[in-house]
N, C-alpha and C positions, 0 to 999 in steps of 0.2 A: 652470397660470399663464394660458394663452391660449384657454381655452375659453369664457369667458364671453361673450365678443363673436362666436362663430362664429354664434348663431341670428340674429343683428341682421346678419352680414355675408352672411349668405345671403339673407336678404330685402331686403338693399339691392342686390346684385347681381342679383336678379331684375327689376329694373326697369330694368336698364341693359344695352346690347348688349355682350356680352363675347366676341362673334367675334375681336377683336383678341389676346385672349390664348390661341389655340389652340398657339400657338408652344409654349408651356409644357408641354403634355400630351403624353405620350408612349403610343402604343397599348397598350390594355390595363389602363391605370392610372386614377387618380381623374378624378373631373370636372373642368373647367375651373378651377370656382371654389375647389374644394379645393386642388387643386396649386397656383395660384396664392397661396392663403394659407399653404400650405406653403413654398412659394419665399420668401415674404415674411418668414416666421419663422426661417426658415434661413439666409438671405443677408444678412438685415439686423436684423430685431426682437431675435432673442437675442444675436447679437454687440453691438447696442447697448446694450441693456438691461446685458450684462456692462461695457461700458464706462462706463455710468452709475454700476455698483455699486463701481468703484475708488475713488469717493468718498462712497460711501453715500449715494448719488440715486437707487437704484432704486426702482422703484413699488412698493407694497404691493398685491398682487391679492388678491381676496377670497377665491379658493382657495387662498390661500398658508396653510400651516400655524403655529401659535401658535411653532413654537421657529424658521422660518426668518424668520417676522416679528422675532420678538425678538432674533436676530442681526443683522438689518438696521438696527435701532435701535441696537444696540450699536456696529455698525460706524459709523454717523453721529457716536455720542456719541466714539468713538474720534479720528476725524477733527478733531471739533471740538475736541479736547483738544489734538491736535497743532498746530493751526491757533493755539490761545491760547499755547503755547510758543513757535512761532514769532514773535508778535507779540513777546513778552518778548525774545527772540534780538536780534530788529531792534533794540530801544532799546540793549541793553546793547553791540552791536556797533557801534551808530550807523549803520545801514544803512536807507536811504529809499528807495522806489520812484520818485522823482523825479529822482534825482542818484547815487545808490549810497550810498559811504559819505560822511558828513558831514566836516567839518575836522578835523585831528589834535589839535584843542585838547581836553583833558580836561573832562569833566563832574563837578564836583566840589561837593560840597555846602559851602555856606558858612558859616562860623561867625561869628556878629556879637554875640559875647560871652555866647551860649545854647549850651546842650549840641545837637548835632546840626545847627543852623544851618537855613537855608532856603533855596532855591534861589533863583537871580536871575529876574527876569522874563524874560529872552530864553531861558533854560532850561526854565521853563514853557510859554511860546509854543510853543519848539520839541518840546517833549514833546505838547503838546495837538493841535498842527496837522501836526507832522511825524510821529507815529507813532500817536496815540490815535485821531484821528477818521479817518485813512484805514484803521487797521486795523479800526476800529469799522463802516465801510462794507464791507469785505471779509467781517467777521462777519455783519453782516446780510443779505449776500446769500447766503451759505451756509446759514443758518439759515431764511430763506423759501425759500430752493430746497427745502430738506429739509420744510418744513412742505407746500409745493406737490405735491412728490413723492409724500409719503407718506399725508398726511394728506386732501388736498384732492381731488386731481384723481384718484387710483386708477389706473383702467385709461383714462385718456381718451388719454393718448397712443398706447396700443397702438390704440384704436379709429380715432384720426386717420390713424396709418400703415397700417391694412388697409384703410382705405375709399380712401385715394389709391392704394394698390396695385392695389385691385380695379377702380377706374376707369381707369387708366392703360392707354393703348393700347400701351405699351412699356415696361413693368414692369422690363425687364432695364436699359435706359436710366434710369430712374429710380433703381434701386438703385446703378449707377453714380454717378450724381449727388450720392447721398446720401454715400457713401463719400468722394467728392471733398470735400465740405465738412468730412468727419472729418479728411481729410488735410490741408487748409488749416489746421484747428484745431490740427492736431499740427506743422506749420511754426510756427505763432505760438507755440505752448509752448515749441518749441525755441529760437527767437530769446528769448523771455523769459528762459529759463534760461541760455542762452548767454550774455546779457548779464550776469547776476549771476556766473557763473563766472569771466568775465572779469576784473569786479569785485574779484572776492575774490581772486582768483590775484594780480592786481597790486596789490593790498593791501600796505604793508610787515607786519614781522612780527606786530606788535600790531594785533589789530582790536579789542579790548576799549577802550571810551571813556571807563567808570567808572574813575576812578582808583583806588579804593578795592577795585573788585572784579579789576583788571588784575594785581595782585600774587598775589590768591588763584587766579585762572584762568589763571596764566602757564604752568603745566604741561599745560594742556587745551586748547592753542592750536589744535592740527590738529582736536580732535574738535569745538570750538566752529564752526570754518570749515566742516567735512562738517556738523553739524548746522544750521548756518545756510542751507547750501544746500539739504538736505533739506527744512526747513521751506518755503523760497522756492519749490521745485519743487512741493511741495504745494498751496501758498497759488495759484501759476500755473495747475497744472492744474485746481483747483476753478473758477478764473475761466474757463477756457478751455471747460472742459465746461459751464459754466451757458449761456455765451454762443453755445456751438456748438448748444447745443440749442434756443435760441430761433431761431437761423437756420435749422435744421432744419425746426422748425415753421412757420415764415414760408413756407419754399419750398414744404411741403408743403401749406398753405393755398393758396398761390398757385397751385400746379399743381392743386389740388381745385376751386378756381372757374374756371381756365382750362378745364379739361376739360368742365365743366358747360355754360360758355357754347359751346364747341364742338360738344358734343352737342346743345345746343338749335338751334344755327344748322344744323345739318345734319339735323335732327328725327330723331336718333336715340334722343330720350327725348321722353316726351310731357311737354307743359306744366305739366301738374298735378303731376308727379314732379318737374319742375325746379323749380317752387316749394318743393316740400317739401324737396329737397336744399339749397335757398338757406338756408331757415329752419334746416337742420342746419348747415349753413357758418355762420351767422351766430352759432349757440350755441357753435362752436368757435372762432370769432374772438373772441367776448367773454371765453372762457376764457383766449384768449393775452393779451387786453388787462387782463382785471382779476385773473391770478393768475401766468403764465408770465413776464409781464414787469417783475414785482414786482423780483426779484433782479437782474435786466439794469439797472434802474434806478439800484438801487445801485452796481452796478459802473461804470455810464457816468460817474456823480459821481465817483468814484474816480480814474477812468482820466484823465478830462478835467482834474481837479485835479492831477494827477501830470503831465499833458502841458504843462498852463500854468504850474506850479509851475517845471517844468524848463527854460520856455522863458525865463522870468524869471531863471533861476540862470544859464543860459547868455549872455543880454544884458546881465546886470547886476554879477552876483558872480564869474563864470566867468574866469579870468584865461587869454584863449589866448595870451599871450605867452610865459608861461615853462611851461606845460603841455604833453606829449607829443602829438602828433597823432592817436595812437590813441587817449588818452583823450578828446580834442575828439571824434573820431570816433563814440566809443561813446556820449557825452553825446546827441549830435545823433540818432542812432538811437534810443537811450531815448526820446527825446521824440516823434518819429514815431511809433514803436511803439505808444505810449500815446495818442497822437491817433487813431491808425488805429483802435485798440480801442474808443475813445470815440463815434467817428463812424460807425463801421460799422453798428450797431443801428438807427441811423437811416435810412441807405440801405436796409438790408433791411427796415425797417416800409415806408418810402416805396414800396416795391415792391408791396408786399401791397396799399397804399392805391389803388395805379394799376390794378392789377387789378379791385379792388371798384368804383373808376369806370367801368372800360369794362365792366363787367357790368350797370350801369345803361343803357348803350346795345341790349342786346340785343333788348329789347322792339321798339324803333324797326328795327333789323336786320330781324327775322322779320316785320315789319308789310311792308317793302318787297321782299320774296323770294317772287315769286309763282309760282316754278317748285317751289319746297321745300314752302310752305305753301299751295297751292293748293287743297287738299281740305279745308284747316281753315276754320272757321265765324270769321266776323268778331267776333263776341262772345269766343272763345275767345283769339283774336289781341289783343283791345284788353284783355282781363283780364289777360294777360299783359304787354302794354306798360305798363300802371298799375301792376302789380306792379314791373317792373323799374325803372321811373321812380321809385317811393318808395322804393328801397332807399336807404339811407343807411348805410353801412358804411367803416370806415377801420382802420387798426392803431394803436394808442396807446401811447404811452411817456410817463410821468407823466401820465396821465390826459387827454394830448393829443393830437388826430387828427394822424398825421405827414403833412403833404402835399410833395410833389416840389419844389411852387414854395417853399414855407417854408424846406425845406432847404437850396435853392441860396443863399438871402438867407443862412442862418447860415454856409454856407462863405464866403460874401464877407467876411462880418464877422471870420471866425477868419483870414482870408488879409491882411485889414487892420490887424488888431491884432499879427500876426506881423511884418508889415512894419513896423508902426509903433514896436515893440520894437527892432527892428533898426535903425531910423534914428535913436531917440532915445537909447537906454541903453548901447550898447556899441559904437558907430559906429568911434571910435578904436581900442578892443581888435582889432575885427575886422581893421583895416587893419595891424595889426602881424604877422600870421599870414607 
């Protein structure tokens, strides 16, 4: 599975200084490049592909057999079916991501002299904006992620990981950082699922909110709770894996460009080779902006919608005076968690943009380093200066460049909105706690 990029990786490392990777070489074993590639595959690449396989997002390599490729597509289809079942269970049980279970009122069909009746406008709005649209964003994120991983990208993720490992002066530290990101993702998954478990356990005996189904499913109450939790776990797992994959790729791109800039300043890479590598980096960045960011954008909309809907629910409709304190804290924690998941991709993307902006100054920096580039002709220095100054690269979400200054302004707006909601909507209720 990992053979196709080997030749390109060997050609790539021949242009770089690989002396820092000798710590991974044991006497009498492989050359440093092959040893480093083997270390990358054993310690991170293969386990990470196995993690992607949990939700059917493992990439389809060109040397994969037809049977394994079909099994990968079948697995993704099975995950899709379970997700669809989970969306139906959410509506049957009245479970929403922004507030847990809805109120205890029954959702009944209304008969106005006609057989079967029609639902009230309030019920239609709740069905549309509380269940269908958020579930649609989650579903679109998964489908687009499958298309990106299995149809569009193929082995681009592997190529990126191998490139960064080959360039890294401290591959062991890089591997630990990547696993640290996965550990943070696991912690977020446990928090999401922990909230769902607490809400389901604290809910009274009957969780089915549709009255005509409550009687039919009264004997399956425990199985409904378990099935609801399992499907919620899968939905959260899909989201966390998609988001963590974006964070990891952003971190790899950031390390890739930082290493290139450091090598250029230390004159451990030729300026022409540096230009070639920057152009390759631009291709990888375009892949991140045009493909990898698409499912992340769907999840951002869903997460921020959950966060702001939960805020409005807390400040307007939530009864702080009569509800238990643990339920209040659960809802506050849920809102903060969705807000964190919705804003974190912007911070990660802005860090990539910052590194891209710093790379534009590389030409000016080498132009004023007489002791490092004293043997380099002025023509080469000027060409590098012009090339670096012409770089216009940035990480994008929703097809928009993410700038750190714009992000700070957005955070300011969010804080003002939260304070305004607290002051205007439920100030008296908060004073009764």
